[in-house]
C-alpha positions, 0 to 999 in steps of 0.5 A: 470569199477569197483567202486574202484579207487585210486589216485596215483602220478607218481613214478620217479626213477633216475639212474646215469651211471658210468663215461666212459673212455673218461670222466675219461681221460678228468678229469671229476668229479662224481657229485652225492653223496648219503647216505644209500638207496637214490640211486636206480640203475635200469638197464633196456633196452627196445626195441620194435617193430615199423613201419614207419609213423603210424597213431594214432586213437581213439576207441569208448571209446576214447582210443588212438591206433596205426593203422597198428601196428604189433601185435603178440599173445604170451603165454610165457615170451620167446615169449615176449622177442623174439618180443622185439628183433624183435622190437629192430632190427628196431631201428636205433643206431648212434655214437655221441660225447656224446654216442657211442650207441645213440638211434635215435628214441623213442620206445613204446612196448604195452602188452595187457592182457585180463583175463576171469574167466571161471566159473563167466565169469568175464573179466579183461583187462589191458595194459602195456606200456614199453617206451624207450625215446631217450635222449635230445641232444645238437648239439654243444656237439654231433656233429650231422650232416646230417640224425643224425641231423634231427633225433636229431631235431625230438627227441628234438621236441617230448621231448619238447611236452612231457615236455609241457604236463607234465607242463600243468598237473603239474600246474593243472590250464590249461584247455587244455593239448596239447596231440595232439602235438606229436604222442608219447604224444597222445599214452601215454595219459592214462599214463599221468594223466589218468587211469594208474599207471606210473613209470618213470626211468630217466638216467643221466650223472654223469659228470660235463661236462654235468651238465646242461643236468643232471639238466634239466633231474632231474627237468623234473622228479621232475615235473612229480612226481606232476602229479596225476593219477586216477587208476581204475580196468578195469572190465567188470561186469557180469549179476549177478554182475549187479544185486548185484550192482543194489540191493546195489544202491537200498539199498543206495537209501532207506537209503537216502530217510529215511535220507531225511524224518528224516531231513524233520521232524526235519525241520518241528519241527524247523519251528513250534517252537518245539525243537529237541532232541539236542537243547532241551538237550542244553536248559535244560542244560542252564536252569539248570545252570540259575535256580541254581542262584535263588535257591541259592538266594531263600535260603536267604531271603535277596533281592539283587539289580542287579548291572550295571556290572551284568546287562551288563553281562545279556544283553551280554548273551541276545545278545549272545542268539539273535545271536544264534537265528539268527544263528539257523535261518541261519541254518534253511535256510541252512537245508531247502535249503539242504532239497530241494537239497535232494528232487531234488536228491531224484527225480533224484534217483527215476528217476534213479531207474525207469530207472534202473528198466526198464534196469534191466527188459530189462537185465533180458529179454535179459539175457536168449537170451544172455546166449543162444548166449553165449553158441552158441558163445562159441561153435563157438569160440571153433570151431574157435580156433580149426580151428586156431590151425589147420591153425597155424599148416598148416601155420608152415608146409607151412612156412617150406615147403616154406623155403625148396622150397626157399632153393631148388630154390636158389640151383637150381638157382645157378646150373642153373647159372652154367649150363647156363654159361657152356652152353654158353661156350659150345655153343661158342666152338660149334659155333667155331667148327661148323665154322671150320668144315664147312670150312673144309667141304668146302675144302674137297668138293672142293678137292673131286669135283676137283678129280671127275672132273679130273676122269670124264675128264680122263674117257672121254678121255680114254673111255673103254680102259685099259690104263696104266697111267704114274708113275708121274700121279699115284704118284700125285694122291696118293700124293693127297689122302695122303694129304686128309687123313692127312687133315682128321686126322688133323681135327680129332685131332683138334676135340679131342683137342676141346673136351679136351679144353672143359673139361679143361674149366669145370675143371677151372670153378670148380677151380674158384668156389672153390677158390672163396669159399676159398677166402670168408672164408679167407675174413671172417677169416681176418675180424675176426682177424682184429676185434680181433687185434683192440680189443687187440690194444684198450685194450693195449691203455687203459693199457698204459693210466693207466700206464701213470696215475700211472707214473704221480702219482708216480712223484707227490709223488716223488715231494711231498717227495722232498719238505718235504725233503727240508723243513726238511733241512731248519728246520735243518739249522735254528736249527743250526743257532739258537741253541735253544731248548733242547737236547731231541728235537734235538735228536727227530728231528734227529731221525725223519730226519733219518726216513724220509731219510730212507723212502725217500731212500726206496721210491726212490728205489721202484720208480726207480724199478717201473720205470724200470719195466714200461719202460720194459713193455712199450718197450715190449708193443710197440714192440707188437703194432708195430708187430700188426700194421705191421700185421694189415697193411699186413692183410689190403692189403690182405683184399683189394686184396681179396675185389677186387677179390671178386668184380670182381667175383661178377660183373661176377656173376651179368653179368651172372645173367642178362643173365639168367634173360633175358633168363628166361624173354623170357621164361616167355613171351612165357609162358604167350602168350601160357597161353593166347592162351590156355585161348582163346581156352577154351573160344571158346570151351565153346562158341561152345558147348553152340551154339551146345546145343542151336541149338539142343534145337531149332531143338527140338522145330521146329516141335512144332512151325510148328504144332502151325503155321498150326493150327493158319493158319487154324483158320485164314481161318475159321475166314475169312470164318465166317467173310465173311458169317457174312458180307453177312448176315448183308447186307441181314438183312440191305436190308430187314430191310430197306424194312420193314421200308419203307413198315411200313411207307407207311402203316402208311401214308395210315392209318392216313393221318391227322398225316402225319407230325407227322409220318414223324417226327417219321420216321426221329427219327426212321431213326436216331435211326436205323443209330445209332443202326447200328453203335453201333451194329457193332464193328470190331476186327483185327485178323491177317490181317483180320477184323472181325465184331461182335455185343456186347450186348446192353442195349439201349431201342428202338422200333427195338433194340431187333429185330436187336440183335435177327436177328444178333444173329440168323444169325450165332451164331457159329461165335460169339462164335468163335469170343468171 
């Protein structure tokens, strides 16, 4: 947001429409009377693109927007008008007693504009809301019913919410403004008391019949004029502009610091009793005024005694001075408070300056990165724009292709319907012909079987002899063959007639389609002719009403002239009775009378002529109206007949379409089934190929696994042999070790009989230690299904620990190497 902002009121312009024909006939009067430039007539009709039941949300800047609203990118005023026309098509218009083209909904059209300077990268953005409000309605006057009544309720409800918002903003005392009571007021939140410039056009009825609605509408506009909006420019500053703004704020802060220091120094002088420049100047002027008196008095050597009045005057001046002193003290206090406030503001400004310095450093550090990102983004945007242009071109081409394909599809569907109908008829004829042919074949087969049976019987009776048949039998056989030939020719003629009948049916179908098209064209031409006749009847009715109005005016003029003539006759009779006045007045009155009589005669003649012409015109127009009425009646009857024919043809076409849909539905079901089976077949093929590949891989790895298994079995056998040898060696060592222990014990008992008890104790300890060492020296390792014993290293100290370890290692060191 830029710094520059300005307050502005909502501009309200009023437009009074002219009286329509029904209001003129009713005799309503035109209410508004203005002079000069007081009237402003603006003819604006805005229609906008809308959707149904859209939600209103707010963005991160608390600006309301409509979620899901249709958005179009435009580049010219013609495209904007096209979008407005597209929105106009979505509005519902109904006929009421107050308006023939009554809008049944509000319309909001938003134009969002964003401008960026290429060189300075300065961005400006703005929104233009074009709002068309539906007018408030009184149900007793409009006569709304059903859906139109519900729409009138919603219109009045939203207008009431808008009036509440305008009232709350106009009063200025309410803290809460009910923007959320209606979607319309929430969308127009910025337009009502926000950051915008608002212009409102109100359209009023000039008829006296609608004076209450006109008054409430004008008061609505008057309240809206009191709302004040604060308009400011939506400007996104660049880094250079932020730097300039920072320098400006820095200079402003420096000037404020200087002002605070100057005020503090002045305050210190006040507190120390020193006079500032202004007050010292003031005291000098007052002292010069007072010092004038002693100089003048000193010029005379006479001592003057002060009177009571002068003393009071001096006391009054002293009181004024004391009062000024008190005022100065108050001013000093105020200045001290102001200085404290300025100090606080200065501290705040210093904090703000420190934060702004930090921000400026951050901004300067990020400026390069942002510049690089900006360049990259610009390149990406260019690429995206090029891609969008290509997509737009492709979209246009595809849309054109889709339209062509849809048109071709429609044509093909129509041809398919015709072909299917023709096919059904041919199938029906074919089935009938098949039945007839099968029946004929059966009869022919029966006749031939009978003939063959008779011939076989005859040949069996006659044998190989040449017998001359009687003439009667020969004639009967020839007669039967003749009947068979006639029957076959009859069947051929029937087949030809069936083919001819099929061709006639095809020609009849084409003739029906042609008649149907001609009927449609005649129907459209009849509708156009009816609309033209209705418009002509409406214009003739208006002309008749104008003629009747002129006739009434002429009759009123005739009545007024008759009254004036009667008054003149009465004045003449009065003058003859009184015989007063001079001859000049009599002559003047006679001249006036003759002039009035001549004028009356001329008016009467013109009136009779106009009445005759009007009667002739009325008779001619009545004849024309009667002719048009009869023609209209005939056209209506013809239209009803055409509509009935059209409905019948449409029902037939609908029936054929349903049959075609059933056939196409069956085809589509079969296609879906075939596609499902094809997909399953593809999946099974893929699974089979994967299994074949896995089998080949396993076959390749099988020799390696067999070789590894053989090596593992050989190693197990070697380990089992080593284990067996180790066990045997261990048993031998154990027996030898026990023998050595026993021999040592015997030697020790023989050498030292006195220490037998002590030796026995040593023997027990040795046995115990040997047993523990044996268990510690032997560990078992499970290899496959075989237990392998091995001896780890020991750090235990004993009389035989080293020997035991050396013996075990000495038994089979290769086995230990294998085990480890």
